[in-house]
N, C-alpha and C positions, 0 to 999 in steps of 0.2 A: 226938316221938313218932317220927319217922323214925331217930333216932338208937337208938331201942329195937328198931327192926327190923334195924338193922343191926349191933347188938352181938353179938357170936362169931356171925357169920352164916358165916362161913369153914367153921364145923364141919357146914352142912347141905349142902357139896357134896356132889354123887351122890344126894340122895335123889330118890324119883320125886316126878314132878309133883304128883299126889294129897297128898301130903304139905305139899308147898310152896304148894298153892291156899289153904291158910288164912292163912299170912302174907299172899299176894295177895289177900286179900278184907280185910284191915287196912289194907293199902297204898291199896285202892280207896275204903275209908273214909275213910280220911285225904284223899285227893283230892276225895272230896263235902265233906268237911265245908270244906275249903280254901277250893273255889271255890264253897260254897255250892249244891249240885247236886241236885235230887229223887233218891230213891231208883229210880226208872224212868229215869234220863238214863243215857246211855251215858258210860264213864268213861275210855275210851281215849283219847277226844280233851280230856279234862282232863289226863291223864297225859304226853301230847304236850305239851301248853300249859304244864305245869309244868315240863317235863323231865326226870321221874322215871323210873329205870330200872326194871323187872319185877325181881322178886324173882329170881329166876335170873340176871339179869345184875349185880344188885347183888353176888350172892355172887361171881359171876367176877371185878366188880372189885376185892372185897376180897383174894382170891386172887391177882390179878394186880399189884395196888400190894404187896402183900407180898414178891413173887418181885423186883419193879423194887427196889424195897428194899435186899433181899439182894444183888442183883446189885451196886448201887452201893456199898454198905457201909453202910448207914442200918438195919439192922436187927439184932436182936441173933443173935450167933452160933450158937446152936442151928437159927434157919432157915436162915440160911446154908449151914449144913451139909447139909443135907436136899434142895439144889439143886445139880446139876451140869449145865453145858453140855455140850453134844455135842462143841466144838470143843476140850474140855480131855482128851476118852476116845481113848488112842491109837489103838484101833482104829476109832474112827470120826470121825479128825482130817480126813481126806481128803473125807470126805461132802460132798453140796451141804448137806444140815441143819447142817455144822457152821457155815459161813457166814451162814445165816439168823439165828441168834440162838437157835436152837432149843435145848431141854434136853433130858435125858436122861431118859425115863421108865420107870421101873423096871417090870418085871411082876410080876403078881400073879396069886394063884390063885383068890382070892376076891374075890367083890363089895364085900365092907367093906374089903379091902384097898386096893379103888380109889378108896375116898373118903380116905383117907390124903394128908396134904398132901404129902408127897413122890412121891406119882402123881396126884396131882389138881392140883396146881398148875402141876405141866411141862405136864399135859396142855391145860389152859386156856391156858398161856402160848402153847403153839403153836399154839393154835389163830388166834391173834393175827397180823394181817397182819405184812409182815418189816420194813417202814420202823418199827413203832411199836418191836419189839424190839429191832433192832440201833441206830437213832438214840438212843443215851444221851443224855436230854435231863436236866433238871432235875424233880423230882418234881412241882412244881406242873405245868410243861406237858406232862410223862407223865400225870399224871392227865386233863388236857383232852382229850388226843388220844384215851386208854382210854376216857375218858366217851362221845365220838362215837364210837367206833367200838362200843362194848358199844349206846347208843343204838339206832344204824342197824341192828344186827342184832336186837334185841329187837322193835322195831317197823316191821319191813322190808316186812310185808303191808299196813301202813296206810301207806306211804309213795308 
């Protein structure tokens, strides 16, 4: 069931929380079913116990994983062509962000343009801690570290 929630969820980036709330309710229903909770039970402790990311963080996870794979050469070329490290731009190579693993975020005039992969993926990537971005690790260890960061971000108020 969770694979259905994660299927193509990268296209949901930038949608308002009200739109994502229906998917969040599906995630809550799945947690209730897995842990055999009653409808009136709080679901956040269940999500914490199951270590399931909220929908917004699941979307960020997918985007960051695609960026990581593009940077290490495991993504299709058309995805890799959409992202550019700041260090590769001659006008920005001397900036501090060039050494922190940040990516260039193109400017857009429209809100819809902010949802494009070429804009949204670098923006989410740049929000990650520097040690995850700079430390080139295997995809498995990157996923583990990324999941921890996004889990802490998603449940910061409950910890």
